[in-house]
N, C-alpha and C positions, 0 to 999 in steps of 0.2 A: 521409193523415198526421194523427195526432191533434193537435188544437189545444192549445197550451200553456195550462195552467190559470192563471187569474189569481187572485191572493190579495189580500185587503184587511185592513189592521189597523183594527179598529173598536172602539167602546165599546158594551158590552152595556147596554141601557136597559130590557129586559124579557125575558120568557121566550124569545121568538123575535124580539126587536126590537133593532136595532143602529143606532148613530149613526155615520155615516161622518165622518171628520175629514180635513182637508187638512193632513197632517203636514209638508208642504214649507214651511209658514209658520212652523214652529217653529225655534228656534235650533240644534236638534240635527240638522237635516236637512243632509246633505252630498252630495246628488245621487244617493242610492241609488234603485234601481228598486223602488218600494213596491208593485208588482204581482207581485213574485217573492218566494218564501219566503226565499231567501238575502238579498235586498235588505232585507226587513223585519227579518230577524235582525241584519244589520249595523247597521241604524238603531237597533233597540231595545237591543242588547247593550251599548251604550256609555252608557246612561242608566238611572238608577233609575226604576222605574215611576211612583212618586209624583211625582218631579221632572218627568217628561214630562207628567203630568196637570196639575201646577201651572203648567207653561209654557203649556199649552192654555188654562187658566183666565186666565192673565195677558194673553194676546193675544186673548181673547174667543171662543175656539173652543168653550169649555165653560162651563156654568153651575156655580155652587158645589155644587149638589145632586149633580152628576156626578163630583165630585172623587175619591170613593172607589169609583167603578165599576170593574168588571173590563174589561180589554182582551182582545180575542179576535182570532184570525186566521180569516177567513171566506173561503170560495169558493162559487161558485154552480154547481150542476150539476143538469141537468134541471129548471131553473127553481126549484130549492129551495136554501135557505141551508144550508151545512154548515160547522161549525167544526172547526178542527184541535184534536183532543183534547189534545195536548201543550201548546198555547197558546204565547204569545210568550216569548222569552228576553230578560230584562233584565239589567242590571248586577249585580243582587243574585243572579242565577243563575249566577255565575261558576264554580261547581263543576261545571257541565255539560261533559262531555268533548267534544272534537273527534274526528275519525276516527282520527288518529294516537294520541291518548291511549287510545282504546278498544282499538286493536290492542295497545298496550303493556300494557294491563290484562289482555287475554286471555292474552298471553304470561306475564305475572307470575303468573297464576292457572291455568296449564296443568295443574297437578297437583291443583287444588282442584275436585273433582267437583261439590260443592255450588254453587260460584260459576259454573262452566261451565254447569251446568243453569239457573242464574238468567239468564245471558246468553242462552242458547237461548230461554228463556221470554220475555225482552224482545224477541226477534226475531219473535214470533208477532204479526205486524201484518197489517192488512187487505190492503194492497197488496203482495202477494208476487210474485216472479218467479223465473226460473231461477237468477240470480246469488245471490239471497237464500237459496234452497233449497241452493245449493252451499255458501254460507257456513255455514249451519246443519249441513250434513253434515260439514264440516271440524271444527266444534266438537264434534260427537258422536264423531268418531274421533280427537280431539286426542291421546289417549294412545298412538296407534299411529304418530304422526308422529315422525321422528327428533328426538332431544333438542335439537340445535343450534337456538338461538333464531332465527338468520338464515334457516335452512331453513323453520322454522315461520312466520316473518314472510312469506315468499314465498307460502305457502298462504293465510294469513289476509288478505293484501292484496286478495283478491277483494272484501272489504268496501268498498274504495275505488271499485269499479265499480258500486255501487248508486246509485240516483238520490239527489239531495240530500234529497228528502222522506223516503226510507227511512232514510238515514243519520241524519238529524236526529231522526226518531222513535225509533230504537233508542238513539242516544246519550243523548237526553233521558230516556227511560224507564229505561235502565240507571243513569244518574247519579243519578236521583231514588231509585231502589231502594237504591243504595249509601248515599246521603246519609241516607235514613230509617233504614236498618239501623245506620249509625254513630251516629246520634242516639239510637236505642233503646239501643244498647250503652253510650253515655256516660251516659244517664239511669239505666240499671241500675247502672252502676259508682258513680254519685253516691249512689244510694240505699244501696248496700252500704257505701260510705265513710262516709256520714252515720250509718248504723246502728252501725258500728264505733265512731264517736265517742261515740254514746249509751251503748254498752256499756262 
């Protein structure tokens, strides 16, 4: 049986150099398992990243020079450090969807081929398995599934059977893609609006 992977919330201090922190000393710690990805997410998602760093500075876990350092999630495999590409989720990242929101989003966009293709693209992750491939197959054939949303939901619920790591990665990637796209649209609309005012 494969040993469960241990994760660490750390502060990057160099290219491949990380500072471990005893987060349990901070006022934000509520008994979470800080060696699991879900525990780290629960811990970080209730606080702004800068507030967490300021708290570490206040209690002497950090030096002032490290106040604007980035925080990363690290795991060790084959004696090498690996970081989670999607990084920690803080309070400022409240736009990131959970699994139910992602399923609702798929259903709301079932007839939007461009958006369904974007969702499939965000599912192209390193750690794939049969359930993830099944989910992608459902997305590719979504136009052939009966129109009733509840029937569609039963199919798409296979997403809930993915590992926490897979769901987190896809939810974060998709949310960031939507967030960036919305910001680009708003910027474009603002430019058009400002140009109209000039005209």
